[in-house]
C-alpha positions in Angstrom: -25.5 -3.1 -45.1 -27.2 -2.5 -41.8 -27.4 -4.7 -38.6 -30.4 -4.9 -36.4 -29.5 -5.7 -32.8 -31.5 -7.5 -30.1 -30.2 -8.0 -26.6 -30.3 -11.3 -24.7 -32.1 -11.5 -21.3 -29.0 -12.8 -19.6 -25.3 -12.6 -20.6 -22.7 -15.2 -19.6 -19.6 -14.9 -21.7 -15.8 -14.8 -21.8 -14.3 -12.5 -24.5 -10.7 -12.7 -25.8 -10.2 -9.1 -26.6 -8.1 -8.0 -29.6 -4.5 -7.0 -29.1 -3.9 -3.3 -28.5 -3.8 -1.4 -31.8 -1.9 1.5 -30.1 0.9 -0.8 -28.8 1.0 -2.9 -32.0 1.5 0.2 -34.3 4.3 1.6 -32.1 6.0 -1.8 -31.7 6.0 -2.3 -35.5 7.7 1.0 -36.3 10.2 0.5 -33.5 10.8 -3.1 -34.7 11.5 -1.9 -38.2 13.9 0.8 -36.9 15.7 -1.8 -34.8 16.4 -4.0 -37.8 14.7 -7.0 -36.2 13.5 -9.8 -38.4 11.1 -11.2 -35.9 7.7 -9.5 -35.7 6.2 -8.9 -32.2 3.8 -11.5 -30.9 0.0 -11.0 -30.6 -0.1 -8.2 -33.1 -3.5 -6.6 -33.6 -5.4 -8.0 -36.7 -7.2 -4.7 -37.3 -7.1 -2.6 -40.5 -4.9 0.1 -39.0 -2.2 -2.4 -38.0 -2.5 -4.4 -41.2 -1.7 -1.4 -43.4 1.5 -0.8 -41.5 2.6 -4.4 -41.7 2.0 -4.4 -45.5 3.8 -1.1 -46.0 6.8 -2.3 -44.0 7.0 -5.6 -45.8 6.7 -4.4 -49.3 7.6 -0.7 -49.2 5.9 0.1 -52.5 6.5 3.4 -54.3 2.9 4.5 -53.3 1.8 3.5 -49.8 -1.9 3.8 -49.2 -2.7 3.7 -45.5 -6.4 4.1 -46.2 -8.2 5.5 -43.1 -5.4 4.8 -40.6 -4.5 8.1 -38.9 -1.9 6.5 -36.7 -0.3 4.8 -39.7 -0.2 8.2 -41.6 1.6 10.0 -38.8 4.0 7.1 -37.8 4.9 6.2 -41.4 5.6 9.8 -42.3 8.3 10.0 -39.7 9.6 6.5 -40.5 9.9 7.1 -44.2 11.7 10.4 -43.5 14.6 8.4 -42.0 14.5 5.4 -44.3 16.4 5.3 -47.6 14.0 5.4 -50.6 11.4 7.6 -52.2 7.7 7.1 -51.5 4.3 8.8 -51.8 2.1 8.3 -48.7 -1.6 8.7 -49.2 -5.0 7.6 -47.8 -8.7 7.9 -48.1 -10.5 11.1 -49.0 -11.2 11.7 -45.3 -7.5 11.1 -44.5 -6.6 13.8 -47.1 -8.7 16.2 -45.1 -6.9 15.5 -41.8 -4.1 18.0 -41.1 -0.5 16.9 -40.8 1.4 20.2 -41.2 2.7 20.3 -37.6 4.4 16.9 -38.0 5.8 17.8 -41.5 7.2 21.1 -40.2 8.9 19.4 -37.3 10.5 16.8 -39.6 11.6 19.4 -42.0 13.3 21.3 -39.2 15.2 18.1 -38.5 16.2 18.0 -42.2 13.5 15.8 -43.8 12.7 16.0 -47.5 8.9 16.1 -47.6 6.6 17.7 -50.2 2.9 18.1 -50.3 1.4 16.4 -53.4 -1.8 18.5 -53.4 -3.0 20.7 -50.6 -0.4 22.4 -48.3 -0.6 20.9 -44.8 -2.5 17.7 -45.8 -1.7 14.3 -47.3 -0.7 12.9 -49.8 3.0 13.4 -49.1 6.0 12.7 -51.2 8.9 11.7 -49.0 12.6 11.1 -49.8 14.2 9.3 -46.9 17.6 10.3 -45.7 19.8 10.8 -42.6 18.4 13.6 -40.4 20.8 15.7 -38.4 18.7 18.0 -36.3 18.5 17.6 -32.5 16.2 20.1 -30.8 12.6 20.8 -31.9 9.6 22.6 -30.5 6.1 21.0 -31.2 2.6 22.2 -30.3 1.4 19.6 -27.7 -2.2 20.6 -28.0 -3.0 19.1 -31.4 -2.2 15.4 -31.6 -0.1 13.1 -29.4 0.5 11.0 -32.6 2.7 13.7 -34.0 4.8 13.7 -30.9 5.0 9.9 -30.8 6.0 9.7 -34.4 8.9 12.1 -33.8 10.0 10.4 -30.6 10.3 7.0 -32.2 12.9 8.1 -34.7 14.9 9.8 -32.0 17.2 7.0 -31.1 18.5 6.6 -34.6 19.3 10.3 -35.0 23.1 11.0 -34.7 22.5 13.5 -31.9 19.4 12.1 -30.4 16.4 14.3 -30.0 15.2 17.0 -27.5 11.6 17.9 -27.9 9.9 20.8 -26.1 6.1 20.8 -26.1 4.1 24.0 -26.2 0.6 24.6 -24.9 -1.6 22.2 -23.1 -0.4 18.6 -23.7 -3.2 16.4 -24.8 -3.4 12.5 -24.6 -0.3 12.4 -22.4 -0.8 8.7 -21.6 -0.3 7.9 -25.3 3.0 9.8 -25.2 4.0 7.8 -22.1 2.9 4.6 -23.8 5.3 5.5 -26.6 8.1 6.1 -24.2 7.4 2.8 -22.4 7.4 0.9 -25.7 10.7 2.6 -26.8 12.3 1.6 -23.5 11.2 -2.0 -24.0 13.4 -2.0 -27.1 16.4 -0.5 -25.2 15.9 3.2 -25.9 17.0 5.8 -23.4 14.2 8.3 -23.3 12.4 10.3 -20.6 10.7 13.5 -19.5 13.5 15.9 -18.5 11.2 18.7 -17.6 7.4 19.4 -17.4 7.3 20.0 -21.1 10.5 18.5 -22.4 11.4 14.9 -23.6 15.0 13.9 -24.3 15.9 10.9 -26.4 19.5 9.6 -26.4 21.3 8.6 -29.6 21.3 4.9 -28.6 20.1 2.5 -31.3 17.2 0.2 -30.6 17.9 -3.4 -29.5 16.2 -6.3 -31.2 14.1 -8.4 -28.9 11.1 -10.7 -28.6 8.0 -8.6 -27.8 4.5 -9.5 -26.8 1.5 -7.1 -27.3 -1.1 -6.9 -24.5 -4.8 -6.8 -25.2 -6.8 -3.6 -25.8 -8.4 -1.5 -23.1 -10.2 0.6 -25.7 -12.0 -2.4 -26.9 -12.8 -3.4 -23.3 -14.7 -0.2 -22.8 -17.6 -1.4 -25.0 -18.1 -4.4 -22.8 -18.1 -2.2 -19.7 -20.8 -0.3 -21.5 -22.8 -3.5 -22.0 -22.4 -4.3 -18.3 -23.6 -0.8 -17.3 -26.6 -0.7 -19.6 -28.0 -4.3 -19.4 -30.7 -4.7 -16.8 -29.8 -8.1 -15.5 -27.5 -7.8 -12.5 -26.7 -11.5 -12.7 -24.7 -11.1 -15.9 -21.2 -12.5 -16.1 -18.9 -10.7 -18.5 -15.2 -11.7 -18.4 -12.5 -10.2 -20.5 -9.1 -11.8 -21.2 -5.6 -10.5 -21.7 -5.9 -7.1 -19.9 -3.0 -5.9 -17.8 -3.7 -4.4 -14.3 -0.7 -2.1 -14.6 -1.3 -1.2 -18.3 0.3 1.9 -19.8 -2.7 2.2 -22.1 -4.5 5.5 -21.5 -7.9 4.0 -22.0 -7.4 1.6 -19.0 -8.9 4.6 -17.1 -12.2 3.2 -18.4 -12.3 0.8 -15.4 -12.2 3.7 -12.9 -14.7 5.8 -14.8 -17.2 2.9 -15.1 -16.9 2.4 -11.4 -18.7 5.7 -11.1 -21.5 4.2 -13.2 -21.8 1.1 -11.0 -19.5 -1.4 -12.8 -16.9 -3.1 -10.6 -13.7 -4.5 -12.1 -12.3 -7.8 -10.5 -8.9 -9.0 -11.7 -8.2 -12.8 -11.7 -4.5 -13.2 -12.0 -3.0 -15.2 -14.8 -2.1 -18.8 -14.0 -0.1 -21.4 -15.9 -1.4 -21.5 -19.4 -4.2 -19.0 -18.7 -4.2 -15.2 -19.4 -5.2 -12.6 -16.9 -9.0 -12.3 -16.7 -11.1 -9.3 -15.8 -14.6 -9.9 -14.5 -17.2 -7.1 -14.7 -20.0 -6.9 -12.1 -22.7 -4.3 -11.9 -23.2 -3.7 -8.2 -24.1 -0.1 -7.3 -26.1 2.9 -8.4 -24.4 5.4 -10.8 -23.4 8.9 -9.7 -26.2 11.4 -10.2 -24.0 13.5 -12.6 -20.7 12.9 -14.4 -18.0 15.4 -15.2 -14.7 14.5 -16.7 -11.9 16.0 -18.8 -11.1 13.5 -21.6 -8.0 15.3 -22.7 -5.9 12.2 -22.0 -8.5 9.6 -23.2 -10.4 11.2 -26.2 -11.3 7.8 -27.7 -13.5 7.0 -24.7 -15.7 10.1 -25.1 -18.2 8.4 -27.5 -18.6 5.5 -25.1 -19.4 7.7 -22.1 -21.7 10.1 -24.0 -23.9 7.1 -25.0 -23.7 5.3 -21.7 -24.5 8.3 -19.5 -27.4 9.4 -21.6 -28.9 5.9 -21.7 -28.5 5.7 -17.9 -30.1 9.1 -17.5 -27.0 10.5 -16.0 -26.4 14.2 -16.9 -22.8 14.9 -17.9 -20.3 17.6 -18.9 -17.3 16.3 -20.8 -14.3 18.5 -21.6 -11.0 18.0 -23.5 -12.7 17.0 -26.7 -11.0 19.3 -29.2 -9.4 16.5 -31.2 -12.7 14.8 -31.8 -13.4 17.1 -34.8 -10.4 15.8 -36.7 -10.8 12.1 -36.1 -12.3 9.6 -38.6 -15.2 11.9 -38.7 -16.3 15.1 -36.8 -17.3 13.1 -33.7 -18.8 16.1 -32.0 -21.4 16.6 -34.7 -21.9 12.9 -35.2 -22.6 12.3 -31.6 -25.1 15.2 -31.4 -26.9 14.0 -34.6 -27.2 10.3 -33.7 -28.1 10.9 -30.0 -31.1 13.0 -31.2 -32.4 9.8 -32.9 -32.4 8.1 -29.5 -34.2 11.1 -27.9 -31.3 13.0 -26.3 -30.4 16.6 -27.1 -26.6 17.0 -26.6 -25.0 20.4 -26.7 -21.4 21.3 -27.5 -19.2 24.3 -26.4 -17.1 25.6 -29.2 -16.5 22.0 -30.5 -14.4 21.3 -27.4 -16.9 20.1 -24.8 -20.2 18.1 -24.8 -22.9 18.3 -22.2 -26.3 16.9 -21.5 -28.6 18.4 -18.8 -31.5 16.0 -19.3 -33.0 17.7 -22.3 -35.1 15.2 -24.4 -36.6 15.1 -27.9 -38.9 12.7 -29.6 -36.9 9.5 -30.4 -37.2 7.8 -33.7 -38.9 4.5 -34.0 -36.4 1.8 -34.8 -33.6 4.3 -35.3 -30.7 3.6 -37.7 -27.4 4.9 -36.3 -25.1 6.2 -39.0 -21.4 5.4 -38.4 -19.7 8.0 -40.6 -16.9 5.5 -41.5 -15.9 5.6 -37.8 -15.4 2.3 -36.0 -16.0 3.9 -32.6 -19.4 5.3 -33.6 -20.5 1.7 -34.4 -19.1 0.1 -31.2 -20.2 2.9 -28.8 -23.8 2.8 -30.0 -24.2 -1.0 -30.3 -24.6 -1.5 -26.5 -27.5 1.1 -26.6 -29.5 -1.9 -27.9 -29.7 -3.0 -24.3 -32.2 0.0 -23.8 -33.4 0.6 -27.4 -35.2 -2.4 -29.0 -34.6 -3.0 -32.7 -31.6 -0.6 -32.8 -30.0 -0.5 -36.2 -26.3 0.1 -37.0 -25.4 1.2 -40.5 -22.2 0.1 -42.2 -21.2 -2.2 -39.3 -18.1 -3.3 -41.2 -16.3 -0.2 -40.0 -15.3 -2.0 -36.8 -12.5 -3.8 -38.7 -10.4 -0.6 -38.2 -9.7 -1.7 -34.6 -11.9 -4.7 -33.5 -12.6 -7.0 -36.4 -14.4 -9.6 -34.4 -16.7 -7.2 -32.4 -19.9 -8.4 -33.9 -18.9 -12.1 -33.6 -18.1 -11.5 -29.9 -21.5 -9.9 -29.4 -23.2 -12.9 -31.0 -21.1 -15.2 -28.7 -22.5 -13.1 -25.8 -26.0 -13.9 -26.9 -26.9 -10.8 -29.0 -29.1 -11.4 -32.0 -27.7 -9.6 -35.0 -29.8 -9.6 -38.2 -28.4 -8.3 -41.4 -30.9 -5.9 -43.0 -31.0 -4.8 -46.7 
């Protein structure tokens, strides 16, 4: 299936964004470790969260987390400390995504984990048991999800956990988000050095927990605000927190460089906090940024900057090659269809210096089974008439109602054969 997009002349809409996938998935694991019988409120309804909910509810012998990378990492740690024997598997792409760093760390703590096929990659066969180890050293430059998975089991270990991170620590806001969520459930955990995190052996407390809405999803509406030509547009987003611990809340500051202002309307009785987006100034002539802490925003800003004719140089992108697809190559390939020649530096940086090529007529953007490819390119329809998005259903991974919300905003979306 392919969608053809056409942009309205004027946008006046209020969007109730989905709940944060990142917080939902952390809260679910911690909720299960706490022994609570009441699920957190406002859980995300995306695929990645649904697979965790189903796994925790039924705990089958074989747990298929499909394409959910977060679920693979978090469930690996959870199953290691939970009585029972399970095989944890996923899609073909998931079985190509490395997990050796996490497995090695868990084995160091005493976990019983075997690789079913290829060493260092899922599927995994896990026999849950009490882990005794306390101190571990983990490479902090590969994936913050490994670190978060280990931290969340720390409070139930008899001796707690002391974790030292080696190398350049990537996606640190996601680690801090994990610490914050753990504290919300009564854990004692903190940075005790520039590269060390200590978790006390203090069990989680059961409590009522509410999930805030998702700043990553908000970034695509900021992109619409930046690219649409009508400065009288009104785009309002509900349920975002001004003091959010989500790393992608940085989007509001970065988009201010591209001329989009964020105005918070505080919550009132019976109404959520609302963010109003207003385009009111010219973009910077060039944009440089290190996305080491917000790698999921990279696709959004590559597309936005190029479509606004703003040259850019983005660093800190090494993890993009091991996401749902190789996002470095996917971005370069699909941006050429729109007439932009993007270059990479050793698969860790992307830059555009204004180089153009002949754009395709009515281009079809391939999404590579990657939700963020679909959502980052959809707003480009504000500039590119008759833009097509292939396999639009991939958005269910994080934002199931994305296309419905675009239609609500006035976009015409036609299903093509």
